[in-house]
C-alpha positions as CSV (number, residue, x, y, z in Angstrom):
1,M,0.0,0.0,0.0
2,D,1.5,3.4,-1.0
3,L,0.8,5.8,1.8
4,S,2.6,8.8,0.1
5,Y,0.7,11.7,-1.4
6,S,0.5,12.0,-5.2
7,D,1.3,15.2,-7.1
8,D,-2.3,16.0,-7.5
9,Q,-2.9,15.6,-3.8
10,Q,0.1,17.8,-2.9
11,A,-1.3,20.4,-5.3
12,F,-4.7,20.1,-3.5
13,R,-2.9,20.7,-0.2
14,E,-1.4,23.9,-1.7
15,D,-4.8,25.1,-2.8
16,V,-6.2,24.5,0.7
17,R,-3.4,26.4,2.2
18,A,-3.8,29.3,-0.2
19,F,-7.5,29.5,0.5
20,L,-6.9,29.5,4.2
21,S,-4.3,32.3,3.9
22,E,-6.7,34.5,2.0
23,N,-10.0,33.7,3.6
24,L,-9.7,32.5,7.2
25,P,-10.3,35.7,9.3
26,K,-7.4,36.4,11.7
27,R,-9.8,37.1,14.5
28,L,-11.2,33.5,14.3
29,S,-7.8,31.8,14.0
30,D,-6.5,33.9,16.8
31,K,-9.4,32.8,19.0
32,V,-8.9,29.2,18.2
33,A,-5.1,29.4,18.7
34,S,-5.5,31.1,22.0
35,G,-8.3,28.8,23.3
36,K,-10.9,31.5,23.5
37,R,-14.5,30.4,23.4
38,L,-16.2,30.4,20.0
39,T,-19.7,31.8,19.7
40,K,-22.5,30.6,17.5
41,Q,-21.9,33.6,15.3
42,D,-18.2,32.5,14.9
43,H,-19.2,29.2,13.6
44,E,-21.7,30.5,11.3
45,E,-19.3,33.0,9.9
46,W,-16.7,30.2,9.1
47,H,-19.4,27.9,7.7
48,A,-20.6,30.7,5.4
49,I,-17.0,31.3,4.1
50,L,-16.6,27.7,3.4
51,N,-20.0,27.4,1.8
52,A,-19.3,30.3,-0.5
53,R,-16.2,28.4,-1.8
54,G,-18.2,25.1,-2.1
55,W,-16.0,23.6,0.6
56,L,-18.5,23.1,3.5
57,G,-20.0,19.7,2.7
58,V,-16.6,18.0,2.7
59,N,-18.2,14.6,2.7
60,W,-21.1,15.3,0.4
61,P,-21.4,14.5,-3.3
62,V,-21.3,17.3,-5.8
63,D,-24.9,16.8,-6.9
64,Q,-26.0,17.6,-3.3
65,G,-23.9,20.8,-3.0
66,G,-20.9,19.1,-1.5
67,T,-17.2,19.0,-2.5
68,G,-17.2,15.5,-4.0
69,W,-13.8,15.0,-2.4
70,D,-12.4,11.6,-1.8
71,A,-11.3,10.4,1.6
72,V,-7.6,11.5,1.0
73,Q,-8.7,15.0,0.1
74,R,-10.9,15.2,3.2
75,H,-7.9,14.1,5.3
76,I,-5.6,16.8,3.8
77,F,-8.3,19.4,4.4
78,E,-8.7,18.5,8.1
79,E,-4.9,18.5,8.5
80,E,-4.5,22.0,7.0
81,T,-7.5,23.6,8.7
82,T,-6.5,22.4,12.1
83,A,-2.9,23.5,11.5
84,A,-4.2,27.0,10.5
85,H,-6.3,27.2,13.6
86,A,-9.6,27.3,11.8
87,P,-12.8,26.7,13.7
88,R,-13.9,23.1,13.4
89,I,-16.9,22.4,11.2
90,V,-19.8,21.7,13.5
91,P,-20.5,18.1,12.6
92,F,-24.2,17.5,13.5
93,G,-25.9,18.6,10.3
94,L,-23.1,18.2,7.9
95,A,-21.2,15.1,8.9
96,M,-23.9,13.2,10.7
97,L,-27.4,14.0,9.5
98,G,-26.6,14.8,6.0
99,P,-25.2,11.4,5.1
100,V,-28.2,9.7,6.8
101,L,-30.6,11.7,4.8
102,M,-28.7,11.0,1.5
103,A,-28.7,7.3,2.3
104,F,-32.2,6.8,3.8
105,G,-34.2,10.0,3.5
106,N,-36.9,10.5,0.9
107,D,-36.7,13.0,-2.0
108,A,-38.8,15.6,-0.2
109,Q,-36.6,15.5,2.9
110,K,-33.4,15.7,0.9
111,A,-34.8,18.7,-1.2
112,H,-35.9,20.6,2.0
113,Y,-33.2,19.9,4.5
114,L,-29.9,19.5,2.7
115,P,-29.8,23.0,1.2
116,R,-30.8,24.4,4.6
117,I,-27.8,22.7,6.3
118,L,-25.4,24.2,3.8
119,N,-26.9,27.6,3.9
120,G,-27.0,27.7,7.7
121,D,-30.7,28.0,7.9
122,D,-30.8,25.1,10.3
123,W,-28.6,24.3,13.2
124,W,-28.9,20.7,14.1
125,C,-28.2,18.8,17.3
126,Q,-28.1,15.1,18.1
127,G,-30.8,13.5,20.2
128,Y,-29.4,10.1,21.0
129,S,-28.3,9.8,24.6
130,E,-30.7,9.6,27.5
131,P,-30.1,9.2,31.3
132,G,-30.5,5.4,31.0
133,A,-29.2,5.1,27.4
134,G,-25.8,6.3,26.8
135,S,-23.5,3.8,25.1
136,D,-26.4,1.4,25.3
137,L,-28.5,3.2,22.8
138,A,-30.8,0.3,22.4
139,N,-32.3,1.3,25.8
140,V,-33.8,4.5,24.4
141,Q,-37.0,5.3,26.3
142,T,-38.2,8.5,24.6
143,T,-41.5,7.5,23.0
144,A,-43.2,8.6,19.7
145,V,-46.8,7.4,19.4
146,R,-48.5,7.7,16.0
147,D,-51.6,10.0,16.1
148,G,-52.9,10.4,12.7
149,D,-50.5,12.6,10.6
150,H,-48.3,13.2,13.7
151,Y,-46.2,11.5,16.2
152,I,-46.6,12.5,19.9
153,V,-43.1,12.6,21.5
154,N,-42.5,12.3,25.2
155,G,-39.2,11.8,27.1
156,Q,-35.8,13.2,27.7
157,K,-32.4,13.5,25.9
158,T,-29.2,14.5,27.6
159,W,-25.7,15.6,26.8
160,T,-27.0,17.3,23.8
161,T,-24.0,19.2,22.5
162,L,-24.6,22.8,21.5
163,G,-28.4,22.2,21.8
164,Q,-28.8,25.8,23.1
165,H,-27.9,27.0,19.6
166,A,-30.1,24.5,17.6
167,N,-33.5,25.0,16.0
168,M,-33.6,21.3,14.9
169,I,-32.8,18.0,16.5
170,F,-32.6,14.4,15.0
171,C,-33.8,11.9,17.6
172,L,-33.8,8.3,18.2
173,V,-37.3,7.5,19.5
174,R,-39.1,4.3,20.6
175,T,-42.1,3.5,18.4
176,S,-42.6,-0.1,19.4
177,K,-41.8,-2.3,22.5
178,E,-42.3,-5.6,20.6
179,G,-39.4,-7.8,19.8
180,K,-35.7,-6.9,20.4
181,R,-35.0,-3.5,21.8
182,Q,-33.2,-2.4,18.6
183,E,-36.3,-3.3,16.5
184,G,-38.6,-0.7,17.9
185,I,-36.5,2.4,17.4
186,S,-37.2,5.1,14.8
187,F,-35.3,8.1,13.5
188,L,-37.2,11.3,13.8
189,L,-36.6,15.0,12.9
190,V,-38.0,17.5,15.4
191,D,-38.4,21.2,15.3
192,M,-37.0,22.6,18.5
193,D,-39.4,25.5,18.5
194,S,-42.4,23.0,18.8
195,P,-44.6,23.5,21.9
196,G,-43.5,21.1,24.6
197,V,-39.7,21.2,23.8
198,E,-37.6,22.5,26.7
199,V,-33.8,22.9,26.7
200,R,-32.0,23.0,30.0
201,P,-28.3,23.8,29.9
202,I,-25.7,21.6,31.8
203,V,-22.8,23.8,32.9
204,L,-19.6,21.8,32.8
205,I,-16.5,22.0,35.0
206,D,-14.9,24.5,32.6
207,G,-17.8,26.9,33.1
208,E,-19.2,26.2,29.6
209,P,-22.8,25.3,29.1
210,E,-21.8,23.1,26.0
211,V,-24.2,20.3,26.7
212,N,-27.9,20.3,27.5
213,E,-31.0,18.3,28.6
214,V,-33.8,18.3,26.0
215,W,-37.2,17.6,27.4
216,F,-40.3,16.5,25.3
217,K,-43.8,16.8,26.6
218,D,-46.6,15.8,24.2
219,V,-44.6,17.3,21.3
220,R,-46.4,16.9,18.0
221,V,-44.1,16.0,15.1
222,P,-45.4,15.6,11.6
223,A,-45.2,12.0,10.5
224,E,-43.4,13.2,7.3
225,N,-40.4,13.9,9.6
226,L,-39.8,10.2,9.9
227,V,-36.6,9.2,8.2
228,G,-36.7,5.9,6.4
229,E,-39.1,3.3,7.8
230,E,-40.7,3.1,11.2
231,N,-38.8,0.8,13.6
232,K,-35.7,0.8,11.4
233,G,-33.9,3.6,13.2
234,W,-31.3,1.4,14.6
235,T,-29.9,0.7,11.1
236,Y,-29.7,4.5,10.5
237,A,-28.2,5.2,14.0
238,K,-25.4,2.7,13.4
239,Y,-24.7,4.2,10.0
240,L,-24.4,7.7,11.6
241,L,-22.1,6.5,14.4
242,T,-19.7,5.0,12.0
243,H,-19.1,8.4,10.5
244,E,-19.0,10.1,13.9
245,R,-16.4,7.6,15.4
246,T,-14.0,8.0,12.5
247,N,-14.3,11.8,12.8
248,I,-13.6,11.6,16.6
249,A,-10.1,10.2,15.9
250,G,-9.0,13.7,15.2
251,V,-5.5,13.3,13.7
252,G,-5.3,17.0,12.8
253,F,-6.4,18.1,16.2
254,A,-3.8,15.8,17.9
255,R,-1.0,17.2,15.7
256,A,-2.0,20.7,16.4
257,G,-2.1,19.8,20.1
258,L,1.3,18.2,20.0
259,A,2.8,21.2,18.3
260,S,1.4,23.4,21.0
261,L,2.7,21.1,23.7
262,K,6.2,21.3,22.2
263,R,6.1,25.1,22.2
264,I,4.9,25.3,25.8
265,A,7.6,22.7,27.0
266,G,10.1,24.9,25.2
267,E,9.1,27.9,27.2
268,Q,8.4,26.5,30.6
269,K,11.5,26.1,32.8
270,Q,12.5,23.4,35.3
271,D,15.7,23.9,37.2
272,G,16.6,26.8,34.9
273,K,16.3,24.6,31.8
274,P,13.4,24.3,29.3
275,L,11.1,21.5,30.3
276,I,11.6,19.9,26.9
277,Q,15.1,19.1,27.9
278,N,14.0,17.0,30.9
279,P,14.7,13.5,29.8
280,F,11.6,12.1,31.6
281,F,9.2,14.6,30.2
282,A,10.8,14.4,26.8
283,A,10.3,10.6,26.9
284,K,6.6,11.0,27.5
285,M,6.3,13.5,24.6
286,A,8.2,11.1,22.4
287,Q,5.9,8.2,23.2
288,V,2.8,10.1,22.5
289,E,4.3,11.3,19.2
290,I,5.1,7.7,18.2
291,D,1.6,6.7,19.1
292,L,0.2,9.5,17.0
293,M,2.3,8.6,14.0
294,A,1.2,5.0,14.2
295,M,-2.4,6.1,14.5
296,A,-2.1,8.5,11.6
297,T,-0.8,5.7,9.5
298,T,-3.7,3.5,10.5
299,N,-6.0,6.4,9.6
300,L,-4.4,6.6,6.1
301,R,-5.0,2.9,5.7
302,T,-8.6,3.3,6.5
303,I,-8.9,6.3,4.1
304,A,-7.2,4.2,1.4
305,A,-9.8,1.5,1.9
306,A,-12.5,4.0,1.8
307,A,-11.2,5.5,-1.4
308,A,-11.4,1.9,-2.8
309,G,-15.1,1.8,-2.0
310,Q,-14.9,-0.1,1.4
311,A,-17.1,1.3,4.2
312,P,-15.3,1.6,7.5
313,G,-16.5,-0.9,10.1
314,A,-14.6,-1.9,13.3
315,E,-11.7,0.2,12.0
316,S,-13.6,3.3,13.0
317,S,-13.8,2.0,16.5
318,M,-10.0,1.4,16.5
319,L,-9.5,5.0,15.4
320,K,-12.0,6.3,17.9
321,V,-10.2,4.6,20.8
322,K,-6.6,5.4,19.9
323,G,-7.4,8.8,18.7
324,T,-9.1,9.9,21.9
325,V,-6.6,8.3,24.2
326,I,-3.8,10.2,22.4
327,R,-5.5,13.6,22.5
328,Q,-6.2,13.1,26.2
329,E,-2.6,12.3,26.8
330,I,-1.5,15.4,25.0
331,N,-3.9,17.4,27.1
332,A,-2.6,15.9,30.3
333,L,1.1,16.5,29.3
334,T,0.2,20.1,28.4
335,K,-1.5,20.6,31.7
336,Q,1.6,19.1,33.4
337,A,3.9,21.4,31.5
338,V,2.0,24.5,32.6
339,G,2.5,23.4,36.2
340,P,1.0,25.4,39.1
341,Y,-0.5,27.9,36.6
342,A,-3.0,25.2,35.6
343,A,-4.6,25.3,39.1
344,P,-6.3,28.7,39.3
345,F,-8.8,28.4,36.5
346,V,-10.7,31.6,35.7
347,S,-13.4,30.6,33.2
348,E,-14.3,34.2,32.3
349,S,-10.8,34.9,30.9
350,L,-11.6,32.6,27.9
351,D,-14.4,34.9,26.7
352,E,-13.6,37.2,23.9
353,G,-13.4,40.8,25.1
354,S,-13.1,39.8,28.8
355,N,-11.0,42.2,30.9
356,V,-10.3,39.4,33.4
357,E,-6.6,38.9,33.6
358,P,-5.5,35.3,33.3
359,V,-3.2,33.9,35.9
360,G,0.2,33.0,34.5
361,P,1.1,32.7,30.8
362,S,-1.7,33.2,28.2
363,Y,-1.6,29.5,27.3
364,A,-2.2,28.2,30.9
365,M,-6.0,28.7,31.1
366,P,-6.7,27.1,27.6
367,A,-4.6,24.1,28.7
368,T,-6.7,23.6,31.7
369,Q,-10.0,24.1,29.8
370,A,-8.9,21.6,27.1
371,Y,-7.9,19.0,29.7
372,F,-11.2,19.3,31.5
373,N,-13.4,19.4,28.3
374,N,-11.6,16.6,26.4
375,R,-12.2,14.0,29.2
376,K,-15.5,13.6,27.3
377,L,-13.7,12.2,24.2
378,S,-13.4,8.7,25.4
379,I,-17.1,8.6,26.4
380,Y,-19.2,10.2,23.6
381,G,-19.7,8.6,20.3
382,G,-19.8,5.3,22.2
383,S,-17.5,4.8,25.2
384,N,-14.0,3.4,24.6
385,E,-15.0,0.3,26.7
386,V,-17.8,-0.4,24.2
387,Q,-15.5,0.2,21.2
388,R,-13.1,-2.3,22.5
389,A,-15.9,-4.8,22.8
390,I,-16.8,-4.1,19.2
391,I,-13.2,-4.6,18.1
392,S,-12.8,-7.8,20.1
393,K,-16.0,-9.3,18.5
394,A,-15.6,-8.0,14.9
395,I,-11.9,-8.3,14.4
396,L,-10.6,-10.8,17.0
397,E,-13.8,-12.9,16.8
398,L,-13.9,-13.3,20.6
């Protein structure tokens, strides 16, 4: 297998770099590089810039308004945008729901929702997890009962990322209690402005209300908002999660984090010398870099297989586990490098325009925020324990 880039691929990389140099607003790249919080307007601004260039639907076909890029081009684009400190593309509508609608939605749903995702008319969030159904999604209890031309939805979703910004939510709902638990689940699109929908923020340890509870009380949802067939939602949910888990690997984010760690370790002193010269700390950095290089190679193998028409299976679970473990290790080493300045966490200093002075160097507070926030990486998208069980069954046949 040839894992080197072709001349065309290198030319594409240069095109991406040139685009970022000319079009990525410095205000946004500075916020990302310094660890400042991004607002909804920040994300929408970057999405609009990408959409104007035709580069927002990176995993969409051209006939649906996407780039038509192959897996290698998408990989290069992620590498370059993270290296340039561009805001991430919010994945819920673009990387998750979009592919599901293209594969399983009807023509009316595609015609209505896909352009709205690209244009920013809809901000989607994901209604999968519940208090009793996290990694065990088959235990979903939120119900949708058919009532004429509508479903009546009751229940609760939790850990709904950026749900405070969303006007739409795609949900797994229970439409039948017969047979296996997986057989009674449906995939439903719900307008967040419907009567009976309530969003309650959950403030995380870093002070950010990034996730939410979403409550449904007798919410009437048009039956035309059912994606695919009733009681077949488990199939669509697994299809979506395969895309999500591969994306969570985050090779580009890990590389950017490692580069930041090296800079910080070069500035922080221990016994009068840069921390990067400490043999014990340098050995830890070397080990995580070796792990990242190996994971990046595995990611390229998966990309090459996808380019040959093979859909990722248990490989996405492998990438999810290893990618999240590496990113958490980089966060932990960065926090360790910052030392005592990581302790006095002042959440308000991460807001744009805040006049709250950070304690210590400017990179101390973002290092702590990233450490806290990224503890979630090994949990969401299916916990790493569950992913290891998938790997042991699908690959090792245990």
